[in-house]
PDB file as gemmi writes it, atoms N, CA and C in Angstrom:
CRYST1    1.000    1.000    1.000  90.00  90.00  90.00 P 1                      
ATOM      1  N   MET A   1      -1.750  42.568  -1.510  1.00  0.00           N  
ATOM      2  CA  MET A   1      -3.089  42.491  -0.951  1.00  0.00           C  
ATOM      3  C   MET A   1      -3.834  43.782  -1.305  1.00  0.00           C  
ATOM      4  N   PRO A   2      -5.003  43.689  -1.868  1.00  0.00           N  
ATOM      5  CA  PRO A   2      -5.708  44.878  -2.330  1.00  0.00           C  
ATOM      6  C   PRO A   2      -6.306  45.731  -1.219  1.00  0.00           C  
ATOM      7  N   TYR A   3      -6.383  45.229  -0.023  1.00  0.00           N  
ATOM      8  CA  TYR A   3      -7.085  45.934   1.037  1.00  0.00           C  
ATOM      9  C   TYR A   3      -6.238  46.940   1.802  1.00  0.00           C  
ATOM     10  N   THR A   4      -4.924  46.800   1.743  1.00  0.00           N  
ATOM     11  CA  THR A   4      -4.092  47.653   2.586  1.00  0.00           C  
ATOM     12  C   THR A   4      -3.162  48.518   1.756  1.00  0.00           C  
ATOM     13  N   ARG A   5      -2.763  49.616   2.346  1.00  0.00           N  
ATOM     14  CA  ARG A   5      -1.755  50.503   1.763  1.00  0.00           C  
ATOM     15  C   ARG A   5      -0.725  50.776   2.837  1.00  0.00           C  
ATOM     16  N   GLY A   6       0.422  50.179   2.685  1.00  0.00           N  
ATOM     17  CA  GLY A   6       1.490  50.417   3.652  1.00  0.00           C  
ATOM     18  C   GLY A   6       1.141  49.967   5.048  1.00  0.00           C  
ATOM     19  N   GLY A   7       0.341  48.910   5.189  1.00  0.00           N  
ATOM     20  CA  GLY A   7       0.003  48.373   6.497  1.00  0.00           C  
ATOM     21  C   GLY A   7      -1.135  49.090   7.201  1.00  0.00           C  
ATOM     22  N   THR A   8      -1.749  50.094   6.561  1.00  0.00           N  
ATOM     23  CA  THR A   8      -2.879  50.778   7.178  1.00  0.00           C  
ATOM     24  C   THR A   8      -4.098  50.664   6.276  1.00  0.00           C  
ATOM     25  N   VAL A   9      -5.242  50.846   6.849  1.00  0.00           N  
ATOM     26  CA  VAL A   9      -6.497  50.762   6.110  1.00  0.00           C  
ATOM     27  C   VAL A   9      -7.059  52.165   5.953  1.00  0.00           C  
ATOM     28  N   ASP A  10      -7.379  52.553   4.722  1.00  0.00           N  
ATOM     29  CA  ASP A  10      -8.042  53.838   4.500  1.00  0.00           C  
ATOM     30  C   ASP A  10      -9.436  53.767   5.099  1.00  0.00           C  
ATOM     31  N   ARG A  11      -9.866  54.862   5.681  1.00  0.00           N  
ATOM     32  CA  ARG A  11     -11.192  54.889   6.291  1.00  0.00           C  
ATOM     33  C   ARG A  11     -12.288  54.535   5.280  1.00  0.00           C  
ATOM     34  N   ALA A  12     -12.108  54.958   4.044  1.00  0.00           N  
ATOM     35  CA  ALA A  12     -13.099  54.674   3.001  1.00  0.00           C  
ATOM     36  C   ALA A  12     -13.216  53.175   2.720  1.00  0.00           C  
ATOM     37  N   GLU A  13     -12.139  52.433   2.984  1.00  0.00           N  
ATOM     38  CA  GLU A  13     -12.147  50.989   2.723  1.00  0.00           C  
ATOM     39  C   GLU A  13     -12.710  50.168   3.884  1.00  0.00           C  
ATOM     40  N   VAL A  14     -12.755  50.755   5.059  1.00  0.00           N  
ATOM     41  CA  VAL A  14     -13.118  49.997   6.251  1.00  0.00           C  
ATOM     42  C   VAL A  14     -14.499  49.363   6.135  1.00  0.00           C  
ATOM     43  N   GLY A  15     -15.487  50.110   5.677  1.00  0.00           N  
ATOM     44  CA  GLY A  15     -16.838  49.564   5.550  1.00  0.00           C  
ATOM     45  C   GLY A  15     -16.884  48.351   4.644  1.00  0.00           C  
ATOM     46  N   ALA A  16     -16.198  48.436   3.505  1.00  0.00           N  
ATOM     47  CA  ALA A  16     -16.157  47.302   2.577  1.00  0.00           C  
ATOM     48  C   ALA A  16     -15.429  46.116   3.192  1.00  0.00           C  
ATOM     49  N   LEU A  17     -14.364  46.388   3.927  1.00  0.00           N  
ATOM     50  CA  LEU A  17     -13.625  45.306   4.585  1.00  0.00           C  
ATOM     51  C   LEU A  17     -14.482  44.614   5.637  1.00  0.00           C  
ATOM     52  N   VAL A  18     -15.204  45.407   6.416  1.00  0.00           N  
ATOM     53  CA  VAL A  18     -16.078  44.818   7.436  1.00  0.00           C  
ATOM     54  C   VAL A  18     -17.122  43.938   6.769  1.00  0.00           C  
ATOM     55  N   GLN A  19     -17.753  44.434   5.727  1.00  0.00           N  
ATOM     56  CA  GLN A  19     -18.776  43.639   5.039  1.00  0.00           C  
ATOM     57  C   GLN A  19     -18.181  42.361   4.461  1.00  0.00           C  
ATOM     58  N   SER A  20     -17.007  42.461   3.875  1.00  0.00           N  
ATOM     59  CA  SER A  20     -16.344  41.274   3.333  1.00  0.00           C  
ATOM     60  C   SER A  20     -16.001  40.286   4.450  1.00  0.00           C  
ATOM     61  N   ALA A  21     -15.550  40.806   5.581  1.00  0.00           N  
ATOM     62  CA  ALA A  21     -15.240  39.932   6.721  1.00  0.00           C  
ATOM     63  C   ALA A  21     -16.502  39.243   7.225  1.00  0.00           C  
ATOM     64  N   VAL A  22     -17.617  39.974   7.264  1.00  0.00           N  
ATOM     65  CA  VAL A  22     -18.900  39.383   7.660  1.00  0.00           C  
ATOM     66  C   VAL A  22     -19.253  38.238   6.717  1.00  0.00           C  
ATOM     67  N   ASP A  23     -18.940  38.418   5.446  1.00  0.00           N  
ATOM     68  CA  ASP A  23     -19.229  37.398   4.439  1.00  0.00           C  
ATOM     69  C   ASP A  23     -18.219  36.257   4.445  1.00  0.00           C  
ATOM     70  N   GLY A  24     -17.259  36.299   5.374  1.00  0.00           N  
ATOM     71  CA  GLY A  24     -16.318  35.195   5.520  1.00  0.00           C  
ATOM     72  C   GLY A  24     -14.988  35.366   4.803  1.00  0.00           C  
ATOM     73  N   ASP A  25     -14.687  36.545   4.333  1.00  0.00           N  
ATOM     74  CA  ASP A  25     -13.436  36.803   3.622  1.00  0.00           C  
ATOM     75  C   ASP A  25     -12.292  36.935   4.631  1.00  0.00           C  
ATOM     76  N   ALA A  26     -11.457  35.908   4.703  1.00  0.00           N  
ATOM     77  CA  ALA A  26     -10.343  35.896   5.659  1.00  0.00           C  
ATOM     78  C   ALA A  26      -9.325  37.002   5.350  1.00  0.00           C  
ATOM     79  N   ALA A  27      -9.127  37.312   4.074  1.00  0.00           N  
ATOM     80  CA  ALA A  27      -8.185  38.370   3.702  1.00  0.00           C  
ATOM     81  C   ALA A  27      -8.687  39.730   4.198  1.00  0.00           C  
ATOM     82  N   ALA A  28      -9.992  39.937   4.155  1.00  0.00           N  
ATOM     83  CA  ALA A  28     -10.561  41.196   4.658  1.00  0.00           C  
ATOM     84  C   ALA A  28     -10.372  41.291   6.163  1.00  0.00           C  
ATOM     85  N   TRP A  29     -10.612  40.192   6.868  1.00  0.00           N  
ATOM     86  CA  TRP A  29     -10.410  40.186   8.326  1.00  0.00           C  
ATOM     87  C   TRP A  29      -8.949  40.505   8.644  1.00  0.00           C  
ATOM     88  N   LYS A  30      -8.044  39.845   7.936  1.00  0.00           N  
ATOM     89  CA  LYS A  30      -6.615  40.074   8.158  1.00  0.00           C  
ATOM     90  C   LYS A  30      -6.256  41.532   7.892  1.00  0.00           C  
ATOM     91  N   ALA A  31      -6.810  42.110   6.836  1.00  0.00           N  
ATOM     92  CA  ALA A  31      -6.543  43.511   6.511  1.00  0.00           C  
ATOM     93  C   ALA A  31      -7.067  44.443   7.604  1.00  0.00           C  
ATOM     94  N   LEU A  32      -8.235  44.125   8.155  1.00  0.00           N  
ATOM     95  CA  LEU A  32      -8.774  44.929   9.257  1.00  0.00           C  
ATOM     96  C   LEU A  32      -7.854  44.869  10.471  1.00  0.00           C  
ATOM     97  N   VAL A  33      -7.451  43.663  10.835  1.00  0.00           N  
ATOM     98  CA  VAL A  33      -6.582  43.498  12.009  1.00  0.00           C  
ATOM     99  C   VAL A  33      -5.249  44.206  11.781  1.00  0.00           C  
ATOM    100  N   GLU A  34      -4.647  43.984  10.614  1.00  0.00           N  
ATOM    101  CA  GLU A  34      -3.355  44.613  10.336  1.00  0.00           C  
ATOM    102  C   GLU A  34      -3.477  46.137  10.242  1.00  0.00           C  
ATOM    103  N   GLY A  35      -4.538  46.596   9.622  1.00  0.00           N  
ATOM    104  CA  GLY A  35      -4.685  48.032   9.406  1.00  0.00           C  
ATOM    105  C   GLY A  35      -5.137  48.807  10.621  1.00  0.00           C  
ATOM    106  N   LEU A  36      -5.938  48.168  11.484  1.00  0.00           N  
ATOM    107  CA  LEU A  36      -6.501  48.893  12.627  1.00  0.00           C  
ATOM    108  C   LEU A  36      -5.824  48.555  13.960  1.00  0.00           C  
ATOM    109  N   SER A  37      -4.926  47.579  13.951  1.00  0.00           N  
ATOM    110  CA  SER A  37      -4.190  47.261  15.184  1.00  0.00           C  
ATOM    111  C   SER A  37      -3.417  48.449  15.739  1.00  0.00           C  
ATOM    112  N   PRO A  38      -2.748  49.245  14.890  1.00  0.00           N  
ATOM    113  CA  PRO A  38      -2.046  50.409  15.460  1.00  0.00           C  
ATOM    114  C   PRO A  38      -2.981  51.352  16.225  1.00  0.00           C  
ATOM    115  N   LEU A  39      -4.200  51.490  15.761  1.00  0.00           N  
ATOM    116  CA  LEU A  39      -5.181  52.318  16.464  1.00  0.00           C  
ATOM    117  C   LEU A  39      -5.497  51.724  17.835  1.00  0.00           C  
ATOM    118  N   VAL A  40      -5.762  50.432  17.868  1.00  0.00           N  
ATOM    119  CA  VAL A  40      -6.077  49.767  19.139  1.00  0.00           C  
ATOM    120  C   VAL A  40      -4.896  49.896  20.094  1.00  0.00           C  
ATOM    121  N   TRP A  41      -3.686  49.625  19.586  1.00  0.00           N  
ATOM    122  CA  TRP A  41      -2.506  49.719  20.445  1.00  0.00           C  
ATOM    123  C   TRP A  41      -2.290  51.137  20.949  1.00  0.00           C  
ATOM    124  N   SER A  42      -2.587  52.139  20.138  1.00  0.00           N  
ATOM    125  CA  SER A  42      -2.382  53.521  20.594  1.00  0.00           C  
ATOM    126  C   SER A  42      -3.300  53.850  21.767  1.00  0.00           C  
ATOM    127  N   VAL A  43      -4.507  53.346  21.737  1.00  0.00           N  
ATOM    128  CA  VAL A  43      -5.439  53.561  22.857  1.00  0.00           C  
ATOM    129  C   VAL A  43      -4.938  52.838  24.095  1.00  0.00           C  
ATOM    130  N   VAL A  44      -4.501  51.595  23.915  1.00  0.00           N  
ATOM    131  CA  VAL A  44      -4.003  50.808  25.049  1.00  0.00           C  
ATOM    132  C   VAL A  44      -2.777  51.492  25.666  1.00  0.00           C  
ATOM    133  N   ARG A  45      -1.842  51.898  24.826  1.00  0.00           N  
ATOM    134  CA  ARG A  45      -0.623  52.557  25.347  1.00  0.00           C  
ATOM    135  C   ARG A  45      -0.949  53.871  26.055  1.00  0.00           C  
ATOM    136  N   ALA A  46      -1.946  54.586  25.572  1.00  0.00           N  
ATOM    137  CA  ALA A  46      -2.323  55.857  26.201  1.00  0.00           C  
ATOM    138  C   ALA A  46      -2.812  55.657  27.632  1.00  0.00           C  
ATOM    139  N   HIS A  47      -3.288  54.460  27.946  1.00  0.00           N  
ATOM    140  CA  HIS A  47      -3.773  54.172  29.300  1.00  0.00           C  
ATOM    141  C   HIS A  47      -2.679  53.595  30.198  1.00  0.00           C  
ATOM    142  N   ARG A  48      -1.474  53.448  29.654  1.00  0.00           N  
ATOM    143  CA  ARG A  48      -0.298  53.032  30.422  1.00  0.00           C  
ATOM    144  C   ARG A  48      -0.505  51.747  31.216  1.00  0.00           C  
ATOM    145  N   LEU A  49      -1.109  50.768  30.568  1.00  0.00           N  
ATOM    146  CA  LEU A  49      -1.285  49.475  31.216  1.00  0.00           C  
ATOM    147  C   LEU A  49       0.023  48.693  31.170  1.00  0.00           C  
ATOM    148  N   SER A  50       0.132  47.695  32.034  1.00  0.00           N  
ATOM    149  CA  SER A  50       1.293  46.801  31.959  1.00  0.00           C  
ATOM    150  C   SER A  50       1.242  46.061  30.627  1.00  0.00           C  
ATOM    151  N   ASP A  51       2.354  45.469  30.253  1.00  0.00           N  
ATOM    152  CA  ASP A  51       2.373  44.705  28.999  1.00  0.00           C  
ATOM    153  C   ASP A  51       1.323  43.600  29.010  1.00  0.00           C  
ATOM    154  N   ALA A  52       1.242  42.877  30.114  1.00  0.00           N  
ATOM    155  CA  ALA A  52       0.284  41.778  30.202  1.00  0.00           C  
ATOM    156  C   ALA A  52      -1.155  42.281  30.097  1.00  0.00           C  
ATOM    157  N   ASP A  53      -1.470  43.341  30.827  1.00  0.00           N  
ATOM    158  CA  ASP A  53      -2.828  43.895  30.771  1.00  0.00           C  
ATOM    159  C   ASP A  53      -3.115  44.481  29.391  1.00  0.00           C  
ATOM    160  N   GLY A  54      -2.121  45.123  28.798  1.00  0.00           N  
ATOM    161  CA  GLY A  54      -2.295  45.683  27.467  1.00  0.00           C  
ATOM    162  C   GLY A  54      -2.592  44.611  26.430  1.00  0.00           C  
ATOM    163  N   HIS A  55      -1.864  43.510  26.484  1.00  0.00           N  
ATOM    164  CA  HIS A  55      -2.117  42.412  25.547  1.00  0.00           C  
ATOM    165  C   HIS A  55      -3.489  41.792  25.784  1.00  0.00           C  
ATOM    166  N   GLU A  56      -3.880  41.703  27.035  1.00  0.00           N  
ATOM    167  CA  GLU A  56      -5.205  41.167  27.356  1.00  0.00           C  
ATOM    168  C   GLU A  56      -6.302  42.062  26.777  1.00  0.00           C  
ATOM    169  N   VAL A  57      -6.155  43.365  26.954  1.00  0.00           N  
ATOM    170  CA  VAL A  57      -7.132  44.307  26.401  1.00  0.00           C  
ATOM    171  C   VAL A  57      -7.158  44.191  24.883  1.00  0.00           C  
ATOM    172  N   TYR A  58      -5.991  44.156  24.259  1.00  0.00           N  
ATOM    173  CA  TYR A  58      -5.904  44.043  22.804  1.00  0.00           C  
ATOM    174  C   TYR A  58      -6.679  42.816  22.308  1.00  0.00           C  
ATOM    175  N   GLN A  59      -6.443  41.684  22.938  1.00  0.00           N  
ATOM    176  CA  GLN A  59      -7.141  40.454  22.542  1.00  0.00           C  
ATOM    177  C   GLN A  59      -8.640  40.559  22.785  1.00  0.00           C  
ATOM    178  N   THR A  60      -9.024  41.129  23.907  1.00  0.00           N  
ATOM    179  CA  THR A  60     -10.440  41.282  24.233  1.00  0.00           C  
ATOM    180  C   THR A  60     -11.143  42.170  23.221  1.00  0.00           C  
ATOM    181  N   VAL A  61     -10.488  43.251  22.814  1.00  0.00           N  
ATOM    182  CA  VAL A  61     -11.083  44.178  21.836  1.00  0.00           C  
ATOM    183  C   VAL A  61     -11.357  43.447  20.528  1.00  0.00           C  
ATOM    184  N   TRP A  62     -10.381  42.698  20.039  1.00  0.00           N  
ATOM    185  CA  TRP A  62     -10.590  41.989  18.764  1.00  0.00           C  
ATOM    186  C   TRP A  62     -11.606  40.861  18.908  1.00  0.00           C  
ATOM    187  N   PHE A  63     -11.635  40.220  20.059  1.00  0.00           N  
ATOM    188  CA  PHE A  63     -12.642  39.187  20.304  1.00  0.00           C  
ATOM    189  C   PHE A  63     -14.042  39.797  20.270  1.00  0.00           C  
ATOM    190  N   ARG A  64     -14.214  40.920  20.956  1.00  0.00           N  
ATOM    191  CA  ARG A  64     -15.522  41.593  20.964  1.00  0.00           C  
ATOM    192  C   ARG A  64     -15.904  42.071  19.564  1.00  0.00           C  
ATOM    193  N   PHE A  65     -14.924  42.561  18.815  1.00  0.00           N  
ATOM    194  CA  PHE A  65     -15.187  42.999  17.440  1.00  0.00           C  
ATOM    195  C   PHE A  65     -15.693  41.818  16.611  1.00  0.00           C  
ATOM    196  N   ALA A  66     -15.035  40.682  16.742  1.00  0.00           N  
ATOM    197  CA  ALA A  66     -15.477  39.487  16.001  1.00  0.00           C  
ATOM    198  C   ALA A  66     -16.881  39.080  16.432  1.00  0.00           C  
ATOM    199  N   GLN A  67     -17.160  39.155  17.720  1.00  0.00           N  
ATOM    200  CA  GLN A  67     -18.495  38.809  18.226  1.00  0.00           C  
ATOM    201  C   GLN A  67     -19.573  39.721  17.661  1.00  0.00           C  
ATOM    202  N   HIS A  68     -19.273  40.995  17.515  1.00  0.00           N  
ATOM    203  CA  HIS A  68     -20.264  41.991  17.112  1.00  0.00           C  
ATOM    204  C   HIS A  68     -20.202  42.366  15.632  1.00  0.00           C  
ATOM    205  N   LEU A  69     -19.338  41.737  14.893  1.00  0.00           N  
ATOM    206  CA  LEU A  69     -19.094  42.128  13.505  1.00  0.00           C  
ATOM    207  C   LEU A  69     -20.372  42.239  12.684  1.00  0.00           C  
ATOM    208  N   ARG A  70     -21.269  41.296  12.830  1.00  0.00           N  
ATOM    209  CA  ARG A  70     -22.525  41.302  12.055  1.00  0.00           C  
ATOM    210  C   ARG A  70     -23.506  42.374  12.531  1.00  0.00           C  
ATOM    211  N   ARG A  71     -23.291  42.887  13.733  1.00  0.00           N  
ATOM    212  CA  ARG A  71     -24.239  43.851  14.304  1.00  0.00           C  
ATOM    213  C   ARG A  71     -23.762  45.290  14.249  1.00  0.00           C  
ATOM    214  N   ILE A  72     -22.590  45.527  13.702  1.00  0.00           N  
ATOM    215  CA  ILE A  72     -22.083  46.896  13.631  1.00  0.00           C  
ATOM    216  C   ILE A  72     -22.904  47.665  12.601  1.00  0.00           C  
ATOM    217  N   ARG A  73     -23.568  48.703  13.075  1.00  0.00           N  
ATOM    218  CA  ARG A  73     -24.510  49.455  12.229  1.00  0.00           C  
ATOM    219  C   ARG A  73     -23.825  50.303  11.169  1.00  0.00           C  
ATOM    220  N   GLU A  74     -22.689  50.876  11.503  1.00  0.00           N  
ATOM    221  CA  GLU A  74     -21.969  51.735  10.567  1.00  0.00           C  
ATOM    222  C   GLU A  74     -20.566  51.155  10.361  1.00  0.00           C  
ATOM    223  N   PRO A  75     -20.450  50.163   9.466  1.00  0.00           N  
ATOM    224  CA  PRO A  75     -19.170  49.470   9.283  1.00  0.00           C  
ATOM    225  C   PRO A  75     -18.001  50.389   8.953  1.00  0.00           C  
ATOM    226  N   GLU A  76     -18.266  51.508   8.291  1.00  0.00           N  
ATOM    227  CA  GLU A  76     -17.189  52.435   7.948  1.00  0.00           C  
ATOM    228  C   GLU A  76     -16.601  53.108   9.182  1.00  0.00           C  
ATOM    229  N   LYS A  77     -17.302  53.005  10.305  1.00  0.00           N  
ATOM    230  CA  LYS A  77     -16.817  53.589  11.562  1.00  0.00           C  
ATOM    231  C   LYS A  77     -16.265  52.522  12.503  1.00  0.00           C  
ATOM    232  N   ALA A  78     -15.828  51.422  11.930  1.00  0.00           N  
ATOM    233  CA  ALA A  78     -15.286  50.330  12.742  1.00  0.00           C  
ATOM    234  C   ALA A  78     -14.087  50.788  13.565  1.00  0.00           C  
ATOM    235  N   GLY A  79     -13.295  51.693  13.029  1.00  0.00           N  
ATOM    236  CA  GLY A  79     -12.152  52.213  13.785  1.00  0.00           C  
ATOM    237  C   GLY A  79     -12.597  52.921  15.056  1.00  0.00           C  
ATOM    238  N   SER A  80     -13.659  53.687  14.961  1.00  0.00           N  
ATOM    239  CA  SER A  80     -14.203  54.362  16.147  1.00  0.00           C  
ATOM    240  C   SER A  80     -14.735  53.348  17.147  1.00  0.00           C  
ATOM    241  N   TRP A  81     -15.384  52.317  16.624  1.00  0.00           N  
ATOM    242  CA  TRP A  81     -15.916  51.253  17.481  1.00  0.00           C  
ATOM    243  C   TRP A  81     -14.769  50.582  18.235  1.00  0.00           C  
ATOM    244  N   LEU A  82     -13.700  50.260  17.510  1.00  0.00           N  
ATOM    245  CA  LEU A  82     -12.547  49.613  18.132  1.00  0.00           C  
ATOM    246  C   LEU A  82     -11.891  50.522  19.172  1.00  0.00           C  
ATOM    247  N   ALA A  83     -11.739  51.797  18.852  1.00  0.00           N  
ATOM    248  CA  ALA A  83     -11.118  52.736  19.789  1.00  0.00           C  
ATOM    249  C   ALA A  83     -11.955  52.882  21.059  1.00  0.00           C  
ATOM    250  N   SER A  84     -13.264  52.997  20.902  1.00  0.00           N  
ATOM    251  CA  SER A  84     -14.155  53.116  22.066  1.00  0.00           C  
ATOM    252  C   SER A  84     -14.119  51.857  22.912  1.00  0.00           C  
ATOM    253  N   THR A  85     -14.131  50.713  22.245  1.00  0.00           N  
ATOM    254  CA  THR A  85     -14.092  49.441  22.975  1.00  0.00           C  
ATOM    255  C   THR A  85     -12.758  49.302  23.694  1.00  0.00           C  
ATOM    256  N   ALA A  86     -11.671  49.672  23.042  1.00  0.00           N  
ATOM    257  CA  ALA A  86     -10.358  49.607  23.688  1.00  0.00           C  
ATOM    258  C   ALA A  86     -10.317  50.510  24.919  1.00  0.00           C  
ATOM    259  N   ARG A  87     -10.841  51.721  24.784  1.00  0.00           N  
ATOM    260  CA  ARG A  87     -10.871  52.650  25.918  1.00  0.00           C  
ATOM    261  C   ARG A  87     -11.688  52.054  27.069  1.00  0.00           C  
ATOM    262  N   ASN A  88     -12.859  51.529  26.756  1.00  0.00           N  
ATOM    263  CA  ASN A  88     -13.708  50.946  27.803  1.00  0.00           C  
ATOM    264  C   ASN A  88     -13.038  49.760  28.482  1.00  0.00           C  
ATOM    265  N   GLU A  89     -12.383  48.917  27.701  1.00  0.00           N  
ATOM    266  CA  GLU A  89     -11.691  47.761  28.288  1.00  0.00           C  
ATOM    267  C   GLU A  89     -10.519  48.203  29.150  1.00  0.00           C  
ATOM    268  N   CYS A  90      -9.791  49.225  28.708  1.00  0.00           N  
ATOM    269  CA  CYS A  90      -8.687  49.756  29.522  1.00  0.00           C  
ATOM    270  C   CYS A  90      -9.215  50.293  30.846  1.00  0.00           C  
ATOM    271  N   LEU A  91     -10.310  51.020  30.788  1.00  0.00           N  
ATOM    272  CA  LEU A  91     -10.887  51.578  32.019  1.00  0.00           C  
ATOM    273  C   LEU A  91     -11.363  50.485  32.966  1.00  0.00           C  
ATOM    274  N   LYS A  92     -11.884  49.389  32.423  1.00  0.00           N  
ATOM    275  CA  LYS A  92     -12.276  48.247  33.270  1.00  0.00           C  
ATOM    276  C   LYS A  92     -11.066  47.682  33.993  1.00  0.00           C  
ATOM    277  N   VAL A  93      -9.964  47.532  33.269  1.00  0.00           N  
ATOM    278  CA  VAL A  93      -8.746  47.004  33.881  1.00  0.00           C  
ATOM    279  C   VAL A  93      -8.247  47.957  34.962  1.00  0.00           C  
ATOM    280  N   ILE A  94      -8.201  49.239  34.649  1.00  0.00           N  
ATOM    281  CA  ILE A  94      -7.733  50.228  35.631  1.00  0.00           C  
ATOM    282  C   ILE A  94      -8.618  50.210  36.871  1.00  0.00           C  
ATOM    283  N   LYS A  95      -9.918  50.129  36.680  1.00  0.00           N  
ATOM    284  CA  LYS A  95     -10.847  50.087  37.819  1.00  0.00           C  
ATOM    285  C   LYS A  95     -10.610  48.843  38.663  1.00  0.00           C  
ATOM    286  N   SER A  96     -10.395  47.708  38.015  1.00  0.00           N  
ATOM    287  CA  SER A  96     -10.165  46.480  38.775  1.00  0.00           C  
ATOM    288  C   SER A  96      -8.827  46.533  39.511  1.00  0.00           C  
ATOM    289  N   LEU A  97      -7.837  47.188  38.926  1.00  0.00           N  
ATOM    290  CA  LEU A  97      -6.539  47.307  39.592  1.00  0.00           C  
ATOM    291  C   LEU A  97      -6.620  48.205  40.821  1.00  0.00           C  
ATOM    292  N   ARG A  98      -7.498  49.182  40.790  1.00  0.00           N  
ATOM    293  CA  ARG A  98      -7.655  50.076  41.951  1.00  0.00           C  
ATOM    294  C   ARG A  98      -8.243  49.322  43.138  1.00  0.00           C  
ATOM    295  N   ARG A  99      -9.048  48.321  42.843  1.00  0.00           N  
ATOM    296  CA  ARG A  99      -9.622  47.513  43.933  1.00  0.00           C  
ATOM    297  C   ARG A  99      -8.558  46.664  44.607  1.00  0.00           C  
ATOM    298  N   LEU A 100      -7.559  46.270  43.835  1.00  0.00           N  
ATOM    299  CA  LEU A 100      -6.468  45.450  44.355  1.00  0.00           C  
ATOM    300  C   LEU A 100      -5.288  46.363  44.629  1.00  0.00           C  
ATOM    301  N   MET A 101      -5.100  46.715  45.873  1.00  0.00           N  
ATOM    302  CA  MET A 101      -4.012  47.615  46.215  1.00  0.00           C  
ATOM    303  C   MET A 101      -2.942  46.827  46.955  1.00  0.00           C  
ATOM    304  N   PRO A 102      -1.949  46.322  46.229  1.00  0.00           N  
ATOM    305  CA  PRO A 102      -0.904  45.538  46.891  1.00  0.00           C  
ATOM    306  C   PRO A 102      -0.122  46.398  47.883  1.00  0.00           C  
ATOM    307  N   THR A 103       0.345  45.723  48.910  1.00  0.00           N  
ATOM    308  CA  THR A 103       1.101  46.445  49.931  1.00  0.00           C  
ATOM    309  C   THR A 103       2.233  45.573  50.445  1.00  0.00           C  
ATOM    310  N   ASP A 104       3.262  46.222  50.889  1.00  0.00           N  
ATOM    311  CA  ASP A 104       4.378  45.539  51.538  1.00  0.00           C  
ATOM    312  C   ASP A 104       4.338  45.754  53.048  1.00  0.00           C  
ATOM    313  N   ASP A 105       3.308  46.405  53.527  1.00  0.00           N  
ATOM    314  CA  ASP A 105       3.189  46.734  54.939  1.00  0.00           C  
ATOM    315  C   ASP A 105       2.707  45.506  55.714  1.00  0.00           C  
ATOM    316  N   PRO A 106       3.597  44.820  56.444  1.00  0.00           N  
ATOM    317  CA  PRO A 106       3.197  43.606  57.165  1.00  0.00           C  
ATOM    318  C   PRO A 106       2.161  43.878  58.253  1.00  0.00           C  
ATOM    319  N   GLN A 107       2.187  45.064  58.853  1.00  0.00           N  
ATOM    320  CA  GLN A 107       1.201  45.373  59.895  1.00  0.00           C  
ATOM    321  C   GLN A 107      -0.198  45.455  59.296  1.00  0.00           C  
ATOM    322  N   LEU A 108      -0.307  46.051  58.128  1.00  0.00           N  
ATOM    323  CA  LEU A 108      -1.603  46.131  57.455  1.00  0.00           C  
ATOM    324  C   LEU A 108      -2.097  44.737  57.107  1.00  0.00           C  
ATOM    325  N   LEU A 109      -1.222  43.905  56.605  1.00  0.00           N  
ATOM    326  CA  LEU A 109      -1.609  42.543  56.253  1.00  0.00           C  
ATOM    327  C   LEU A 109      -2.050  41.763  57.493  1.00  0.00           C  
ATOM    328  N   ASP A 110      -1.349  41.953  58.625  1.00  0.00           N  
ATOM    329  CA  ASP A 110      -1.734  41.281  59.868  1.00  0.00           C  
ATOM    330  C   ASP A 110      -3.112  41.731  60.323  1.00  0.00           C  
ATOM    331  N   ARG A 111      -3.363  43.055  60.269  1.00  0.00           N  
ATOM    332  CA  ARG A 111      -4.672  43.578  60.676  1.00  0.00           C  
ATOM    333  C   ARG A 111      -5.779  43.013  59.794  1.00  0.00           C  
ATOM    334  N   MET A 112      -5.512  42.950  58.505  1.00  0.00           N  
ATOM    335  CA  MET A 112      -6.532  42.437  57.580  1.00  0.00           C  
ATOM    336  C   MET A 112      -6.818  40.966  57.849  1.00  0.00           C  
ATOM    337  N   SER A 113      -5.784  40.184  58.127  1.00  0.00           N  
ATOM    338  CA  SER A 113      -6.007  38.762  58.380  1.00  0.00           C  
ATOM    339  C   SER A 113      -6.728  38.553  59.711  1.00  0.00           C  
ATOM    340  N   GLU A 114      -6.450  39.395  60.701  1.00  0.00           N  
ATOM    341  CA  GLU A 114      -7.140  39.300  61.981  1.00  0.00           C  
ATOM    342  C   GLU A 114      -8.620  39.636  61.838  1.00  0.00           C  
ATOM    343  N   GLU A 115      -8.927  40.607  60.964  1.00  0.00           N  
ATOM    344  CA  GLU A 115     -10.326  41.008  60.747  1.00  0.00           C  
ATOM    345  C   GLU A 115     -11.124  39.935  60.033  1.00  0.00           C  
ATOM    346  N   ARG A 116     -10.474  39.038  59.351  1.00  0.00           N  
ATOM    347  CA  ARG A 116     -11.168  38.041  58.550  1.00  0.00           C  
ATOM    348  C   ARG A 116     -11.010  36.628  59.098  1.00  0.00           C  
ATOM    349  N   THR A 117     -10.846  36.503  60.386  1.00  0.00           N  
ATOM    350  CA  THR A 117     -10.734  35.167  60.963  1.00  0.00           C  
ATOM    351  C   THR A 117     -12.102  34.525  61.047  1.00  0.00           C  
ATOM    352  N   PRO A 118     -12.166  33.216  61.009  1.00  0.00           N  
ATOM    353  CA  PRO A 118     -13.470  32.533  61.079  1.00  0.00           C  
ATOM    354  C   PRO A 118     -14.246  32.870  62.340  1.00  0.00           C  
ATOM    355  N   SER A 119     -13.557  33.145  63.444  1.00  0.00           N  
ATOM    356  CA  SER A 119     -14.264  33.454  64.691  1.00  0.00           C  
ATOM    357  C   SER A 119     -14.986  34.812  64.640  1.00  0.00           C  
ATOM    358  N   SER A 120     -14.582  35.691  63.721  1.00  0.00           N  
ATOM    359  CA  SER A 120     -15.223  36.996  63.668  1.00  0.00           C  
ATOM    360  C   SER A 120     -16.432  37.030  62.752  1.00  0.00           C  
ATOM    361  N   ARG A 121     -16.734  35.917  62.121  1.00  0.00           N  
ATOM    362  CA  ARG A 121     -17.875  35.885  61.192  1.00  0.00           C  
ATOM    363  C   ARG A 121     -19.166  35.618  61.861  1.00  0.00           C  
TER     364      ARG A 121                                                      
END                                                                             
């Protein structure tokens, strides 16, 4: 495959790959995913998400990239775009997890259920 070297994409090639992918070149898209996936995964792993959350973020990042592919102003900086998007998606997951604070404390659960009874509304 002419687009990759050892499974990674040279930064100089990224802009051409993005443009080719915009034009419908499946090999260019595949080269982008194969070459830039390690970057996306490194951002996800740095945020120490669970495997399930990490895979969800990974998929979301590539979905958003596909959605915005035609609108990326500086195609040669697609790696930066992916890294920023991965970071933002990881932070969204972390923020949502902070809202959900699981507990094994039965007294806390009882108090919460008592506070939310239909008679108290």
